[in-house]
Each structure stands twice: as structure tokens, then as C-alpha cells.
DRENDO-1510 file (C-alpha; in Angstrom, 1 decimal, always signed):
<recs>
REC; n; res; u; v; w
REC; 1; MET; +63.9; +35.9; -49.7 .
REC; 2; VAL; +65.4; +34.1; -46.6 .
REC; 3; TYR; +68.5; +33.2; -48.5 .
REC; 4; ASP; +69.0; +36.8; -49.6 .
REC; 5; ALA; +68.6; +37.9; -46.0 .
REC; 6; MET; +71.2; +35.3; -44.9 .
REC; 7; ALA; +73.6; +36.6; -47.4 .
REC; 8; MET; +73.1; +40.1; -46.1 .
REC; 9; MET; +73.7; +39.0; -42.5 .
REC; 10; ALA; +76.9; +37.3; -43.7 .
REC; 11; ASP; +78.0; +40.7; -44.9 .
REC; 12; GLY; +77.0; +42.3; -41.6 .
REC; 13; ASP; +73.8; +44.0; -42.8 .
REC; 14; PHE; +71.5; +42.9; -40.1 .
REC; 15; SER; +69.0; +45.8; -40.5 .
REC; 16; GLY; +68.6; +45.1; -44.2 .
REC; 17; ALA; +68.2; +41.4; -43.5 .
REC; 18; GLU; +65.6; +42.1; -40.9 .
REC; 19; SER; +63.5; +44.1; -43.4 .
REC; 20; ILE; +63.6; +41.2; -45.9 .
REC; 21; LEU; +62.8; +38.7; -43.2 .
REC; 22; ARG; +59.8; +40.7; -42.0 .
REC; 23; ASP; +58.5; +40.6; -45.5 .
REC; 24; ALA; +59.1; +36.9; -45.6 .
REC; 25; LEU; +57.2; +36.4; -42.4 .
REC; 26; GLY; +54.4; +38.5; -43.9 .
REC; 27; LEU; +54.1; +35.9; -46.6 .
REC; 28; ASP; +54.5; +32.9; -44.3 .
REC; 29; PRO; +54.2; +33.6; -40.6 .
REC; 30; CYS; +55.2; +30.0; -39.8 .
REC; 31; SER; +58.4; +30.0; -41.7 .
REC; 32; ILE; +60.9; +28.5; -39.3 .
REC; 33; GLU; +63.9; +29.7; -41.4 .
REC; 34; ALA; +62.6; +33.3; -41.4 .
REC; 35; LEU; +61.8; +33.2; -37.6 .
REC; 36; TRP; +65.2; +31.9; -36.6 .
REC; 37; ASN; +67.1; +34.2; -39.0 .
REC; 38; ILE; +65.1; +37.3; -37.9 .
REC; 39; GLY; +65.8; +36.3; -34.3 .
REC; 40; VAL; +69.5; +36.3; -35.1 .
REC; 41; ALA; +69.3; +39.6; -37.0 .
REC; 42; VAL; +67.5; +41.5; -34.2 .
REC; 43; GLN; +69.8; +39.9; -31.6 .
REC; 44; GLU; +72.8; +41.1; -33.5 .
REC; 45; GLN; +71.3; +44.6; -33.3 .
REC; 46; GLY; +71.1; +44.4; -29.5 .
REC; 47; ARG; +67.4; +43.7; -29.3 .
REC; 48; ASN; +67.5; +40.4; -27.4 .
REC; 49; ASP; +63.8; +40.7; -26.1 .
REC; 50; GLU; +62.6; +40.7; -29.7 .
REC; 51; ALA; +65.0; +37.8; -30.5 .
REC; 52; LEU; +63.5; +35.9; -27.7 .
REC; 53; ASP; +60.0; +36.4; -29.1 .
REC; 54; PHE; +61.0; +35.2; -32.6 .
REC; 55; PHE; +62.9; +32.1; -31.3 .
REC; 56; ARG; +59.9; +31.3; -28.9 .
REC; 57; ARG; +57.5; +31.5; -31.9 .
REC; 58; GLY; +59.8; +29.2; -33.8 .
REC; 59; VAL; +60.0; +26.7; -30.9 .
REC; 60; ASP; +56.2; +26.8; -30.6 .
REC; 61; ILE; +55.8; +25.9; -34.3 .
REC; 62; ASP; +58.6; +23.3; -34.2 .
REC; 63; PRO; +59.3; +22.1; -30.7 .
REC; 64; LYS; +61.5; +19.3; -32.1 .
REC; 65; SER; +64.1; +21.6; -33.7 .
REC; 66; SER; +67.2; +21.3; -31.5 .
REC; 67; HIS; +68.7; +24.2; -33.5 .
REC; 68; LEU; +65.8; +26.5; -32.5 .
REC; 69; LEU; +65.9; +25.3; -28.9 .
REC; 70; ILE; +69.6; +26.1; -28.7 .
REC; 71; LEU; +69.1; +29.6; -30.2 .
REC; 72; TYR; +66.2; +30.3; -27.8 .
REC; 73; ALA; +68.3; +29.0; -24.9 .
REC; 74; SER; +71.2; +31.3; -25.9 .
REC; 75; ALA; +68.8; +34.3; -26.0 .
REC; 76; LEU; +67.4; +33.3; -22.6 .
REC; 77; VAL; +70.9; +33.3; -21.2 .
REC; 78; LEU; +71.5; +36.9; -22.4 .
REC; 79; SER; +68.3; +37.8; -20.5 .
REC; 80; ASN; +69.5; +36.1; -17.3 .
REC; 81; GLN; +66.8; +33.4; -17.6 .
REC; 82; ASP; +69.2; +30.5; -16.9 .
REC; 83; GLU; +66.7; +28.1; -15.4 .
REC; 84; GLU; +64.5; +28.3; -18.5 .
REC; 85; ALA; +67.6; +28.1; -20.7 .
REC; 86; ALA; +68.6; +24.9; -19.0 .
REC; 87; ARG; +65.2; +23.4; -19.7 .
REC; 88; MET; +65.4; +24.3; -23.4 .
REC; 89; LEU; +68.9; +22.8; -23.6 .
REC; 90; GLU; +67.8; +19.6; -21.9 .
REC; 91; ALA; +65.0; +19.4; -24.5 .
REC; 92; ALA; +67.5; +20.0; -27.3 .
REC; 93; LEU; +69.8; +17.3; -26.0 .
REC; 94; GLU; +66.9; +14.8; -25.8 .
REC; 95; ILE; +66.5; +15.4; -29.5 .
REC; 96; ASP; +70.2; +15.4; -30.4 .
REC; 97; ALA; +72.5; +14.2; -27.7 .
REC; 98; GLU; +75.4; +14.5; -30.1 .
REC; 99; ASP; +75.2; +18.3; -30.5 .
REC; 100; SER; +78.4; +19.7; -29.1 .
REC; 101; ASP; +77.1; +23.3; -29.3 .
REC; 102; ALA; +74.2; +22.3; -27.1 .
REC; 103; TRP; +76.5; +20.7; -24.6 .
REC; 104; SER; +78.8; +23.7; -24.6 .
REC; 105; VAL; +76.0; +26.2; -23.9 .
REC; 106; TYR; +74.5; +23.8; -21.4 .
REC; 107; SER; +77.8; +23.8; -19.5 .
REC; 108; THR; +77.8; +27.6; -19.3 .
REC; 109; VAL; +74.2; +27.6; -18.1 .
REC; 110; LEU; +74.9; +24.9; -15.5 .
REC; 111; SER; +77.9; +26.9; -14.2 .
REC; 112; SER; +75.8; +30.0; -13.9 .
REC; 113; LEU; +73.3; +28.0; -11.9 .
REC; 114; GLY; +76.1; +26.9; -9.5 .
REC; 115; ARG; +75.9; +23.3; -10.7 .
REC; 116; ASP; +79.7; +23.1; -11.3 .
REC; 117; GLY; +80.1; +19.3; -11.4 .
REC; 118; GLU; +77.4; +18.9; -14.0 .
REC; 119; ALA; +78.9; +21.9; -15.9 .
REC; 120; ALA; +82.3; +20.3; -16.0 .
REC; 121; ALA; +80.8; +17.0; -17.3 .
REC; 122; ALA; +78.8; +18.8; -20.0 .
REC; 123; GLU; +82.0; +20.7; -21.1 .
REC; 124; ARG; +83.9; +17.4; -21.3 .
REC; 125; ARG; +81.1; +15.9; -23.4 .
REC; 126; ALA; +81.2; +18.9; -25.7 .
REC; 127; ASP; +85.0; +18.5; -26.1 .
REC; 128; GLU; +84.6; +14.8; -26.8 .
REC; 129; LEU; +82.0; +15.4; -29.5 .
REC; 130; ASP; +84.2; +18.2; -31.1 .
REC; 131; ARG; +87.2; +15.9; -31.1 .
REC; 132; ALA; +85.2; +13.0; -32.6 .
REC; 133; HIS; +83.7; +15.3; -35.3 .
REC; 134; LYS; +87.1; +16.7; -36.2 .
REC; 135; ALA; +88.5; +13.1; -36.4 .
REC; 136; ASP; +85.7; +12.1; -38.7 .
REC; 137; LEU; +86.3; +15.1; -41.0 .
REC; 138; ARG; +90.0; +14.2; -41.1 .
REC; 139; LYS; +89.2; +10.6; -41.9 .
REC; 140; ARG; +87.1; +11.9; -44.9 .
REC; 141; GLY; +90.0; +13.9; -46.1 .
REC; 142; PHE; +89.0; +17.4; -44.9 .
REC; 143; VAL; +91.6; +19.7; -43.4 .
REC; 144; VAL; +90.6; +20.7; -39.9 .
</recs>
């Protein structure tokens, strides 16, 4: 079910995906994949408060998921909850310090909080990680 919903989201059908994901959550209310995908689906429909709830539920179930922490933090930013977003991103970076997306969002949050020096350092780290990742892909023969 979740994979069908993901395909629908890839085609831009967020409402249809939401319906399928609600059914999936009815079968398994603790499905991390369903929670984060329904969060994305409702967020894409402009319902950020609902997205926050789904991401928060996912984080409550799996507090060690850096991916969920980043999604939750991004939704917090949209709700102008930058202090809480910073805490979620710090938790995500404790789990995976090599996640360039986390560093990039963290940079934005730090800048919003007026912590410009830290924001610049976080952005540099995100750029370093992106460059290293691209170099690794090239080394493996991928076109980047």
C-alpha cells in the first residue's frame, strides 16, 4: 500500500496517496513509512499542522530515525518553530553527522535564529559533504 501511495505522490496525486496511507495506518498505526509519507502528502497539500503531527508520531515511535527528525524539523520551520527545529536537527546530526541535508536545513534554522557564524559553518559542512558524495559517485562510474 505504501509503495502505491509513493508512486501516486511521484505523479503529484497527494490526495489519493493520503487516502491510501490512511488505510495503511489503519492496518498498522506504527508504520514509520506510512507516517512519514502521509506527513509529506498532507504537507504538499498545505496542511503543515497535520504534517507536524504525523512526523511527531513517527519520531515518537523511532527517535533514532535521522530522516524522520529532518522531516519533522523542516515542518517545524514552516510553522516558525525554529528553536525546536534546531533541537531536532541536532538530534539527527548526532545520529548521522554525514547527512548533508540535515546540515543544510540546520544552516537555514541557525540563520533564522541569528546564529550566523554557526549557520555559515553548517552550510560549509553541507557543501563539503555534497562534494565528497559526488566525488564518490564519480569514482564509482556514475555521471553526476
